[in-house]
C-alpha positions as CSV (number, residue, x, y, z in Angstrom):
1,X,0.0,0.0,0.0
2,X,2.8,2.4,0.8
3,X,4.2,2.3,-2.8
4,X,0.8,3.0,-4.2
5,X,0.5,6.2,-2.2
6,X,3.9,7.3,-3.3
7,X,3.0,6.6,-6.9
8,X,0.0,8.9,-6.6
9,X,2.1,11.6,-5.0
10,X,4.7,11.4,-7.8
11,X,2.0,11.6,-10.5
12,X,0.4,14.6,-8.8
13,X,3.8,16.4,-8.6
14,X,4.6,15.6,-12.3
15,X,1.6,17.6,-13.6
16,X,2.4,21.1,-14.7
17,X,0.7,23.9,-12.6
18,X,-1.9,25.8,-14.5
19,X,-0.5,29.0,-16.1
20,X,-1.9,32.0,-14.3
21,X,-2.9,35.3,-15.8
22,X,-5.2,36.9,-18.3
23,X,-5.6,35.3,-21.8
24,X,-4.7,37.3,-24.9
25,X,-5.5,35.7,-28.3
26,X,-3.0,35.4,-31.1
27,X,-2.7,38.4,-33.4
28,X,-1.6,38.4,-37.1
29,X,1.7,40.0,-37.7
30,X,1.4,43.1,-39.9
31,X,3.3,43.4,-43.2
32,X,2.9,39.8,-44.4
33,X,2.8,39.0,-48.1
34,X,-0.7,39.2,-49.4
35,X,-2.5,36.0,-50.3
36,X,-2.6,35.6,-54.1
37,X,-5.9,36.7,-55.6
38,X,-7.4,34.0,-57.8
39,X,-6.8,35.3,-61.3
40,X,-10.2,34.4,-62.7
41,X,-12.0,36.1,-59.9
42,X,-9.8,39.2,-60.1
43,X,-10.4,39.5,-63.8
44,X,-14.2,39.2,-63.2
45,X,-14.1,41.9,-60.5
46,X,-15.3,39.5,-57.8
47,X,-14.5,40.2,-54.1
48,X,-15.0,38.1,-51.1
49,X,-14.0,37.1,-47.6
50,X,-13.1,33.7,-46.2
51,X,-13.1,33.1,-42.4
52,X,-10.4,30.6,-41.5
53,X,-10.3,28.6,-38.3
54,X,-6.7,27.6,-37.4
55,X,-4.6,26.8,-34.4
56,X,-1.5,28.9,-33.7
57,X,1.4,27.3,-31.7
58,X,3.4,29.0,-29.0
59,X,5.9,30.3,-31.6
60,X,3.3,32.0,-33.7
61,X,3.2,29.4,-36.5
62,X,0.0,27.8,-37.8
63,X,-0.2,24.1,-36.7
64,X,-0.1,21.9,-39.7
65,X,-3.4,20.4,-40.7
66,X,-5.4,22.6,-38.2
67,X,-6.8,24.9,-40.8
68,X,-10.5,24.7,-41.7
69,X,-13.0,27.0,-43.4
70,X,-15.1,28.5,-40.6
71,X,-17.2,30.5,-43.2
72,X,-17.0,30.1,-46.9
73,X,-16.8,33.1,-49.2
74,X,-19.2,31.3,-51.6
75,X,-16.4,31.2,-54.1
76,X,-14.4,27.9,-54.1
77,X,-11.3,29.7,-55.6
78,X,-11.2,32.1,-52.7
79,X,-11.6,29.3,-50.2
80,X,-8.9,27.3,-51.8
81,X,-6.5,30.3,-52.0
82,X,-7.0,31.0,-48.3
83,X,-6.5,27.4,-47.3
84,X,-3.3,27.1,-49.4
85,X,-1.8,30.3,-47.9
86,X,-2.8,29.6,-44.3
87,X,0.5,27.7,-43.4
88,X,2.5,30.8,-44.4
89,X,0.6,33.1,-42.0
90,X,2.5,34.3,-38.9
91,X,1.2,35.5,-35.6
92,X,2.2,36.9,-32.3
93,X,1.2,33.9,-30.3
94,X,-1.7,33.8,-27.7
95,X,-0.6,34.4,-24.2
96,X,-1.8,33.4,-20.8
97,X,-0.1,36.0,-18.6
98,X,3.5,36.2,-19.8
99,X,3.5,32.7,-21.3
100,X,3.0,32.0,-25.0
101,X,0.4,29.2,-25.4
102,X,-1.2,27.2,-28.2
103,X,-4.6,28.5,-29.1
104,X,-7.3,28.5,-31.9
105,X,-8.2,31.6,-33.8
106,X,-10.5,32.7,-36.5
107,X,-9.0,34.9,-39.1
108,X,-10.8,36.8,-41.9
109,X,-9.1,36.7,-45.3
110,X,-10.2,39.6,-47.5
111,X,-10.0,39.5,-51.2
112,X,-10.5,43.1,-52.2
113,X,-9.8,44.7,-55.6
114,X,-7.3,47.5,-55.5
115,X,-9.8,50.1,-56.7
116,X,-12.1,49.1,-53.7
117,X,-9.5,49.8,-51.1
118,X,-9.9,53.0,-48.9
119,X,-7.9,55.9,-50.4
120,X,-7.9,54.3,-53.9
121,X,-8.6,56.8,-56.7
122,X,-10.7,55.8,-59.7
123,X,-9.0,55.7,-63.1
């Protein structure tokens, strides 16, 4: 019986203590290369938004195979372009207190034509 009690004590000590502090979600890093606009939709003047669900690791990288479409744009080419580019996205990782943690995030991917951007002047 004595060894059983010791085993439980060792198991309890081996667990990591919960990380204390306020949770802050991951944030996309500014200045990343834009996701390529599907040529056929660009030439047709089609715009759209894809909402991606993905998981960001504690270094700010997207975890392989975690990406899913949370909300489709309604255009399969936009959805495919967003999914293909997702692994290249980089983030400031989520934090619990001062500790970087793995966390899910939803990220909108906007496909907007240059003349639709704020400050764009018509030709």
